[in-house]
C-alpha positions, 0 to 999 in steps of 0.5 A: 598337521600332517600326522600320517603322510610323513611317516608313510614317506619315511617307511617307503624310503626305508623299504626301498633302501632295504631292497637296494632300489636305485631311485633317480629323481630329476627335474624336481626344481620344476615343481613349485615350492609353494602354491597349487600345481597339477602333476600329470604323470605317466602310468605303467604300474600300480605303484606309480602314485608312490613314486610320483609322490617321491618325485615331489619330495625334493621340493618338500611338497606332499602330493594329493592323489585322486584315487578310486573310492574303493581304495578308500573303502578298504579297511587297510588302505582306507585309513592311510588314504584318508590320513594322507588327505588324498581325494576319493573319486566315486564315478557315479558322482565324479564332479564332487571329486573334481570340485574338491581337487580344484578347491585344493589347488586354489588353496595351494596344494599339489594334486597328482593325476594320471591322465591316461586313466588306466595303466598303459600296457604298451609302456607308451603314453596313451590318449589322455583324458582332459580332466587334468588340463581342465582342473589346472585351468579352472584353478589357475595353476600350472601343470607339471608333466612327469614320467616314471620308468622302471615301476612296471618291473615291480607290478603292472597289469597282467604280470605277477607282482615282483615287489621283492626284487632287489636293485631295480632302478626307478627313474622319475623325471619332471618337466617344465611346468606350463599353463594354457595361453589365453584362448587355447582350447582344452583339446589343444592343451591336452595334446600338448600335455601328452606330447610333453609326457611322451618326450619325458618318457622317451628320455627316461627310457633312453637313459635307463641303466638296465637292459633285459636279462634275456629274451624272456625278460623283454616284456617290460620294454615297449615294442618300438624299443625292441621289447615284447610289450603290446604295441599301442594298437594292440594295447588299446584292443586289449583294453577294449576287450578287458576294460578293468580299471587300473 
C-alpha cells in the first residue's frame, strides 16, 4: 500500500493552488498506464522532481526517483523519500542503485531520471549521461522524454529561492516513448534522447505564457531567446569551476 506518496501529492497540489500556480500538463498519454518505463526529464530547478512526478499523475503512475543518498540521510526529507520508495544513490557504490532501478523497472514501476545529472545553468539541455538509456535497455522498457519549464523561476542554482511567488506558470510536456532498435548503440540512443528532450524544451519555452517583467528579469530566459542566462559554453565552464552537485 502507498501510505506516504498519495498524501504528499495532495499536499503539493494544495500548496500550488494556494500560490495560484498555473500548471500546464501535456503529453501524459505517452506515459504507459502499466508496466515499467523510464522518464528522462530536463533539469532547471531543485524542484523538478515534484513536477516530473505530477506529469505522470494523469496516467495514475507514481514515479520513483533516483536521488543522492544525502537526501535520504536528512532527518526531514529522509522519511518522506523512503516512504515514497525513491531510490538512494551512493556514488561510492553506484551500481547498487542502478541495479535496484532496473529491478524496479522490470517489476513494472516508473523510474524518473535527470540524465543531465545536474541543473542546467543555461536552461538548455546539457550533455547527457548514458545511464537512463542503459537502464531502459537492460530492463526492456521504453524511455519517455519530458521537459519542464518555469520551475527555474522558483528555485535554481545560483539564485535565491522564490518559493512564495504567486501565479507562476509551470509547463510539463511528455513526448512519445521510444526504445532502441536492435543494434543501436547506447551512444546513439543517448544523442537521440537529448535531441528529443531539447525539442520538447523548445516547445514549452515557445508556448510559455509569461515574459520577463523588465530587463532585470531576463535571467530566467536562455541566451538564445534573448535572456541573460549563461550560454551553454559559459555554463559548462562554470560547472567545471564550481562542480557542486544539484
